[in-house]
N, C-alpha and C positions, 0 to 999 in steps of 0.2 A: 824586366824591366825595371830600372832604378828612378825615373821621372816620367811625366806626364800631363803636358799641359792643355787643357779646353780653348775651345774660341765660340760665345752666342754670337750670333751674329744679327745684325738688328735687334741689339736687347731691348733697347727703345724701355718700356717701363714693366721688363715680365721680371719680376722678381720675384716670384716663385718659382720661376722657371730656371733662374739662379740659380738659388737654393737647393733646387731640386739636384742641378749638376753640382754642384758641391758638394751637398750629400753622398754622389753615385762616386766622383771623386774619392770622396777622404775613404772608402772602403775597398780602393785597390792596395792601397799600404802602400804607394808610391810618393814621394814628391812630386809636387805638378800645384800649379795656377789653374783658376778660371778667369779668362779674359772675357771682356764684352765689346762689341764692337759696333758703331751707329753712326751716320751721317750726321746727326745732330749731337755736336757733344757737350748739351746742357740735358742729355735724358737722365731720366730716373735711375733706370738700372747702373751705369756706370758707377752710382755710390754700392753695390752691393756682386761686383767683383774685385779681384785681385789685381786687374789692369784693364787700360780701356785704350782702342783703337778709334780715331777717330776716321772712320771708316771710307774713302770717296764716297760720291753716288753712284744708282746704278751703272747709267751712261758713261762712267768716269773709272768704271772698278776694274783692274787691269789682275788675270790670272797670276802674272809675273809679279806685282805687286803683293798678292797674296801671297804667295811662296816663298819671296821673300820677310815677308813680316813676319808669318809661322816660325820660318826657319830662326830668326831672331830672338824669336822669343820663345823658341820649343816646344812649340804647339803642334800635337801629332794630329787633332780631332777637331771637326767645324761642326757646329750644330746650327744649321741655317734655321731662323723662324719667323720668314714672313713670304706670302705668296710669290712677293713681285722679284725677287731673290732666286727664285729655286730652279729658275734655266739657266741662270750662270752658273750656281753649283752642279746643276744637273752635264750640264756643256763640258766642265772643265773637271769632272770627276776624276775621271783616266788619268790627266795629267797629275792633281792633286795627291792620288795614290802614288805614282810615280815616284813622285818628291816627298813619301813619307807623311802624307795628310791625308786621315780619313776624313771622309764628307757625310754625314746620314741624310741624303736623299736617293728617291730613284734613278732610275734610267731617265734621259731627255726625251725619248720618246712619251715613255709616262707619263713624265711632268707635262708635256705642252698640251696631252690630250687630257688631264686632270684640271690643268689650268683653263680648259675649251669646253664650256657648258655644253655645246653641239657635237662636238668631238664625244666626248665622256659620254652622255647618252648614246651616239650611235653605237662606240664601241661596247657597253654596256649591253647593250640591245642585242649586238651580234655574237654575246658571249651569253644570254639568256639571261641576263642579270636584272631585277626589277628597276629600273632606272626613270623616274618621271618622264614623261614625254616634252619633247626640246624640239622647237622648230624655228625658222628665222620669222614664220609668216604665222599671224592670230588663226588664220582661216582654217591653219592645219593641227590645231588642236583641237579638240573635244572637250564640251563644258562651258557655263554660264560664265564665270567668273576666271579671272586671267590674275598670272603673275609674269612682269616684264623686267628684263633685268640685263645688264651689260652680259655679254656671250665670254669677255673674257675678264678678268678681274675678282677683287673680293665680292661673296654674294652678297653682302648687304648695302653695296654701293651704287645708289639713285634706282633702291628696287621699287617696283609699285606691285601691290597684293591688293587681292580684292577686287581686280579690275573690271569692267563693264569692257564689251570689245571695243568700244567706240572709247570709253578712257584707255583701255592698253593702246593702243592706235595713237591716241596720242601722247602718251606716257612715253611710248618708244621712240616719240623725235626728239626727245631730250638726250638719249643715249649715241653713244658712237657705234656699237653696232649692239643692238639690241635681239634678243631672243623670247621665246614666250612657252609658256607654260600653264599646267592648268591649274587653279586653286584649288588644292585639298587642305580639305580643313581634317586635323588629326592631332596627335603628340608629337611632338617633333623633338629629336632624340640626338646625341651625339656618340660615335663609337670609336674608341681608339685602339690601334690593332699596333703590337709589333712583329714585323716577317724580317728574319735574320738576312745578312747575306749570301745566305745557299737557297734564300726562300721558302724558307718552315715558317708559319707562323707559331708563333710561342706563346701567346696570349690575346684576347679577346677581353675590351671591358666595354659595359653597354652604361650611357649617360644618361637621365632624364634632362631634359633644359626648363626647370623650374623656372627661371626667372632668368631674360636675355634682358643686356644693355650693352647697344651700340653692337650686336651682331654677336656679343658673347657672355657665354654662361657666366651668371653673377652667382646663384644658384643652382645647383646640380647635384643629383642623387646616383649612385650607382645599383642597378640591377641585375638579374640573371637572366636569361633565357637564350635557353640553349638552340631554336630552331633560327633565331636572329644572330649569334656568335656563329655558326656553322656558318650561314650564307655570306658573312663579311670574312669570315676564315676563308674563303671560297672565293670570294672576288676579290678577296689581295692578293691571293696564289693566280689567278687568273690574271689577272691586271699587271703582273710583273712587278706588284709593289715593293720599296725596299724601306728597313729602319720602321722610325715612328709614322704611322698614318693615320689620318681621322676622316668617316663618313659622316654623313647629317642624312638623317634619314627623316622621315612622315610618317610614322603609324595612320595610316588612315580609319575613317569607321568602318570598315571590313576587318578590322584587325591586319593589314595585308601592308607591308613594307614597298614605299618609293623611296629610293635613292636619290637624293637632292645630287650631291655634290662629292667629290672626295679633296681633302686637304693633306700633301703629299711632308707636313711634318708635324711638328708639334704644337697640339693645340694652347687656347691661354688657361683652358679648365683641365687641360689635360693631367695636369699636378695629382687631379685626385685620382685618374685612372695609377700613376705610379704609387699612391698611399694603398689602392686594392691591389696590387701587387704585380703591376706590366713596367718591370723595371727598365723601362726602356734607354733610357742613358748608361747606367750600369754595364748593362747586354750589349749595347753598342760599343763601348770602350772596351771590354773584354773583348769582342772580336775584332776590334780595331789592333789591338795587342797580339791577334793572332790565337787567341781561345776559340775554341770550338763552342758554341752554346747546348750541345747535346745531350749533355751529360747534366743541361741546369734545371733542378726540378722549378715548376712555376706555381706557387699555389696561390691563387687569388682569393680575395674574401666573399667568402658564403653571403655575410649579413651586409645590408645596403651601406652605403657611408654619404652621408652627405657634406659636401663642401660649399662653403661661404664665404665670397672674394669682399673684401671690402681693404677700405685704406687704413694703414696704420705709420706709425713715427719713431724715425730713426735719429737716434743722438747720438755725434761722435764730436768727439776735438776741432776745433775750426783749423 
């Protein structure tokens, strides 16, 4: 293939992701460009890509428009980056593939239950995975303190943490579709996993969330734990995940993992896992061009790596 261009949707302010995609593309030795798309034409991400599409909002987005835009701009690979858009991309993944456009997303059924915290809990428990107890009714959850969150949507959206039963019930009245979980004190970690298009797990990287701001890791550090890595690889296969995905887990006081949720996309701080050897964007581009990852050697960092996310300046001719 002589050329390959890619599109990052909901690029927003995901500058690190745009740079990681550009680096991966440059290693393919093909002509190509990195495009960004967002409904906000003033988003910061547009200044860190080669071209920009003011994409229609979710409710107005049509697959025919996506195909036409991608063909007009020679885009063959799409990297969605926001939970709210994943259903659209998963639903139309097959049709897009038929039109020569590969999307890094899991199938529609998997995306749907991963976005639904109650369905995710039930699916995990049915397969024997240690998901944290989740119910629509507070009195069905064991514990003295509770977490209350929206059943669907971003995990940090209107969340109530460490609430008594009365407080939890009061907080739930502010939510559209609340679910209850026990409050578990412990260490919060993120786990990045890449699953090939044929279902093989290529790598797992564990990250401690040392400092969290607005639901995303501002300071995060990698570590190794073979049992946790094996668990997350098993879950990724069992849940039929594909591409880059991210588990959120709490390690409780008994050192047992409690799986909170799975995001079927690249995370805000997942670029640390790329630096640690989880070459997700490069691997997906290879698969999109018809190459197999079977012979790819995965060399994950053995020493811990720390990432600190911070604001920086970019100066260009106006």
